[in-house]
DOROSE-8962 format. One line per field, with one value per residue (C-alpha): x, y, z. Coordinates in steps of 0.2 Angstrom, whole numbers, always signed. Layout:
% DOROSE-8962
x = c(X  ...)
y = c(Y  ...)
z = c(Z  ...)
END
This chain:
% DOROSE-8962
x = c(+187  +174  +167  +150  +138  +132  +135  +125  +132  +121  +130  +144  +154  +172  +167  +155  +169  +182  +170  +166  +185  +187  +171  +176  +190  +177  +160  +156  +146  +146  +133  +134  +118  +121  +108  +118  +120  +136  +150  +158  +173  +181  +166  +156  +141  +124  +125  +141  +139  +154  +164  +166  +176  +194  +197  +213  +219  +230  +245  +235  +222  +235  +245  +229  +222  +239  +238  +220  +224  +243  +250  +235  +246  +257  +241  +235  +252  +252  +235  +239  +237  +251  +264  +271  +283  +270  +279  +289  +276  +262  +261  +250  +244  +237  +231  +240  +257  +265  +270  +289  +293  +305  +308  +300  +302  +283  +274  +255  +245  +234  +219  +200  +188  +181  +198  +202  +184  +187  +203  +196  +182  +194  +202  +185  +181  +195  +187  +177  +165  +159  +145  +137  +119  +117  +101  +95  +89  +85  +67  +66  +75  +69  +68  +65  +58  +59  +78  +80  +90  +90  +92  +89  +84  +69  +75  +68  +77  +75  +60  +51  +53  +54  +63  +70  +87  +93  +110  +120  +127  +120  +132  +125  +137  +124  +129  +121  +103  +103  +89  +96  +93  +74  +71  +78  +69  +52  +56  +60  +79  +86  +105  +114  +120  +131  +128  +138  +131  +145  +135  +149  +148  +160  +162  +174  +180  +193  +206  +220  +234  +249  +266  +275  +293  +288  +275  +285  +271  +258  +245  +242  +230  +224  +215  +204  +210  +195  +184  +186  +189  +177  +182  +197  +202  +214  +221  +228  +236  +226  +226  +224  +236  +222  +220  +205  +201  +189  +183  +175  +165  +159  +142  +135  +149  +147  +130  +127  +114  +124  +139  +129  +120  +135  +151  +161  +156  +169  +183  +176  +176  +194  +199  +192  +203  +215  +230  +229  +239  +225  +216  +232  +233  +214  +209  +215  +215  +205  +190  +187  +171  +156  +155  +149  +142  +141  +134  +137  +126  +131  +142  +136  +142  +130  +135  +130  +142  +131  +114  +104  +96  +104  +99  +110  +116  +118  +134  +136  +151  +158  +147  +132  +141  +150  +150  +166  +170  +177  +189  +201  +201  +200  +184  +191  +205  +193  +184  +200  +204  +187  +189  +206  +198  +184  +197  +206  +191  +185  +202  +198  +192  +183  +172  +153  +146  +136  +152  +161  +148  +146  +165  +167  +155  +166  +182  +174  +170  +189  +194  +182  +184  +201  +198  +181  +188  +202  +190  +177  +190  +194  +175  +171  +183  +168  +155  +141  +145  +133  +133  +141  +158  +172  +179  +193  +189  +198  +214  +214  +212  +226  +237  +233  +235  +253  +256  +250  +261  +276  +274  +279  +296  +300  +302  +302  +285  +278  +283  +275  +259  +259  +259  +245  +234  +238  +232  +248  +253  +241  +238  +248  +264  +261  +257  +274  +269  +287  +291  +276  +279  +297  +293  +279  +291  +305  +293  +287  +305  +310  +294)
y = c(+290  +292  +309  +304  +290  +283  +286  +277  +276  +272  +262  +250  +254  +261  +278  +271  +259  +273  +285  +270  +268  +286  +288  +273  +283  +296  +287  +273  +264  +265  +255  +253  +249  +240  +235  +220  +203  +200  +196  +179  +183  +196  +196  +210  +215  +221  +238  +242  +237  +248  +235  +224  +237  +243  +254  +264  +269  +284  +289  +300  +287  +273  +283  +289  +271  +265  +278  +272  +254  +251  +237  +236  +239  +224  +214  +218  +212  +196  +192  +194  +212  +218  +230  +240  +255  +269  +277  +263  +249  +260  +262  +277  +283  +300  +313  +304  +302  +289  +296  +294  +279  +280  +275  +290  +282  +278  +262  +258  +243  +235  +225  +224  +233  +218  +212  +230  +230  +213  +217  +233  +222  +211  +226  +233  +217  +220  +237  +231  +246  +245  +233  +230  +226  +218  +218  +234  +249  +266  +271  +288  +300  +304  +323  +336  +350  +364  +360  +356  +341  +323  +311  +294  +283  +271  +255  +240  +223  +208  +201  +218  +221  +240  +248  +265  +269  +285  +292  +308  +308  +301  +299  +296  +286  +277  +285  +294  +289  +293  +295  +312  +321  +316  +319  +336  +341  +336  +348  +362  +361  +362  +358  +368  +356  +355  +342  +338  +326  +315  +299  +287  +269  +256  +238  +226  +209  +198  +188  +175  +181  +170  +174  +186  +192  +208  +213  +226  +234  +229  +241  +250  +264  +271  +287  +294  +310  +321  +327  +316  +300  +294  +277  +272  +257  +250  +233  +229  +215  +211  +197  +179  +182  +189  +204  +216  +225  +240  +249  +267  +277  +295  +301  +284  +278  +261  +252  +244  +231  +226  +222  +212  +202  +199  +190  +197  +215  +218  +213  +223  +239  +236  +236  +254  +261  +274  +262  +243  +237  +232  +224  +214  +207  +202  +196  +178  +179  +167  +176  +172  +182  +189  +207  +219  +236  +251  +268  +286  +297  +312  +317  +327  +338  +343  +359  +354  +368  +381  +374  +385  +378  +361  +350  +346  +328  +324  +322  +318  +309  +300  +298  +305  +322  +320  +307  +311  +305  +287  +287  +297  +285  +298  +293  +281  +293  +307  +296  +293  +311  +315  +302  +310  +327  +321  +313  +329  +339  +326  +327  +346  +343  +360  +358  +353  +340  +354  +364  +348  +343  +361  +363  +346  +350  +366  +356  +342  +356  +361  +344  +341  +358  +357  +338  +342  +357  +346  +332  +343  +353  +336  +331  +347  +343  +335  +347  +336  +338  +349  +358  +373  +376  +382  +400  +401  +384  +387  +392  +378  +365  +373  +373  +355  +349  +356  +347  +331  +332  +338  +323  +312  +320  +328  +317  +332  +338  +321  +318  +334  +329  +312  +319  +331  +317  +307  +321  +323  +340  +354  +359  +375  +365  +364  +382  +387  +396  +399  +381  +377  +392  +388  +370  +374  +386  +373  +360  +371  +375  +357  +352)
z = c(+358  +344  +342  +334  +336  +319  +300  +286  +269  +254  +242  +244  +228  +229  +235  +248  +254  +255  +264  +277  +279  +284  +294  +305  +313  +320  +322  +334  +321  +302  +292  +273  +264  +248  +235  +228  +236  +246  +233  +233  +224  +212  +200  +191  +201  +195  +203  +194  +176  +172  +181  +166  +157  +158  +173  +179  +196  +193  +203  +215  +218  +220  +233  +242  +243  +250  +264  +268  +267  +270  +261  +249  +233  +237  +240  +223  +215  +225  +220  +201  +197  +185  +190  +176  +173  +169  +155  +148  +147  +141  +122  +118  +101  +105  +92  +78  +87  +98  +115  +119  +130  +144  +162  +171  +188  +191  +192  +188  +193  +180  +186  +183  +194  +202  +207  +215  +224  +230  +238  +246  +252  +262  +270  +275  +284  +296  +302  +317  +318  +299  +294  +277  +275  +258  +248  +256  +246  +253  +250  +258  +270  +288  +288  +301  +292  +305  +307  +289  +294  +288  +303  +295  +281  +277  +269  +261  +260  +248  +257  +256  +275  +278  +293  +298  +304  +313  +310  +314  +296  +279  +265  +248  +238  +227  +210  +196  +199  +217  +229  +234  +217  +216  +235  +235  +219  +226  +240  +229  +233  +215  +214  +200  +187  +172  +159  +144  +131  +123  +117  +123  +122  +129  +122  +131  +130  +137  +127  +129  +118  +113  +119  +108  +109  +99  +113  +122  +131  +145  +140  +123  +121  +104  +106  +92  +83  +85  +76  +62  +72  +85  +89  +101  +111  +124  +127  +144  +153  +169  +182  +177  +162  +152  +141  +142  +127  +128  +112  +115  +103  +105  +98  +95  +84  +91  +87  +104  +98  +83  +94  +106  +92  +80  +87  +73  +76  +90  +79  +65  +76  +82  +63  +62  +75  +70  +72  +68  +82  +93  +79  +74  +92  +94  +76  +79  +98  +109  +117  +136  +138  +129  +124  +137  +133  +144  +139  +145  +136  +146  +160  +175  +189  +202  +211  +228  +234  +226  +232  +244  +260  +258  +272  +287  +290  +271  +262  +243  +236  +221  +205  +215  +213  +197  +183  +173  +155  +160  +145  +155  +169  +183  +192  +205  +209  +212  +224  +233  +234  +240  +254  +259  +260  +271  +282  +284  +288  +302  +310  +314  +332  +333  +318  +320  +308  +299  +296  +290  +277  +270  +269  +261  +247  +243  +244  +233  +220  +220  +217  +203  +194  +186  +181  +174  +164  +157  +152  +143  +134  +125  +124  +115  +101  +93  +86  +92  +110  +118  +135  +144  +135  +146  +144  +132  +125  +108  +116  +129  +115  +104  +119  +125  +107  +107  +123  +116  +101  +110  +122  +107  +106  +123  +138  +150  +143  +143  +161  +166  +156  +164  +182  +178  +170  +185  +197  +206  +199  +195  +177  +179  +178  +160  +157  +151  +135  +130  +129  +118  +106  +104  +101  +88  +79  +79  +73  +59  +53  +52  +42)
END
């Protein structure tokens, strides 16, 4: 028996689909309003320009996705995604050292975002009370001012036809430039916001690589050593026996226009990486795609949990709340964790929708906070990064740097670090100062 009548979700990306999957358990009807056309296959879509670049689904995200869609991991693999040993098949150059490689007992799936979204799309079609209305944009909210409650949306389709739709709950999963932000601001409902400017650019391209007996990895990550190095890159095997190469540059280190205009520019940037391994692989490789560019000038976290007089009937999720530094690959996994938190709240029979949305935004903040702090601790290694600095930044950076260095020597520490990065263990599991101090002293003595 459904407890609620109708939910409307704005945005059919990953966070929107996950929200729909959860809400379908508790609402008689769930409608997704998506601006893009209906996909015809695992192809990049206009509404997700980041889809042409490398993505990662971390352990927490993969486990959560499997719980929401049982069997989906196996479907990924059967349809071409690459299954790897997480610590054995990843070759990672980080802060000037290579991580130790060993069998840590975890697996990771390598695939493109369009492939992942397409498979989720097929699973969503099996849910009878979820429908997707493509080519639909939301123009405005229907708002009851006396009750301070949003009770519907006004939409426009590709033909210009305008209609209104009522709902018990509106979920905004439309991303960074959402209607909610501007709509709330016009009504004087300011949402406290953190913004950190990082000037990040992504440049990606797919290649066909010749077989090589020396290639003992499935994914190789070369991270810049800040502050002196601003360019990094990753090469990863994905479905279709292809390799996707993504180059990243902080603080405008990559000239976007030059990369798009000059075919040789991509290889030239790869040659500037802190390590030459990726350049060696691609310098004579066969390109399978054009170069794609994606920019993230700043990352943003909207503290809806702190907003005063936030209207009833509205719930914000995914990038609509927080756009995190994508270099760390945690965005999709955050979306999964948020969906699971919403599911758990809705399972409480005695909670009203108003309580659920308010509590959800508070729990959402608890999910984001440690990840946000971990990410900006690294982003602020660059002096040009601007924004609110976390307390104890210098100490955090010193501590994290030692963990990075130790994870090139010590399997136990690297294993713990991997679980924290993959959001399955809290960062407190790494807060064993005795281990770090002893290791630092030992390393100093042996030098």
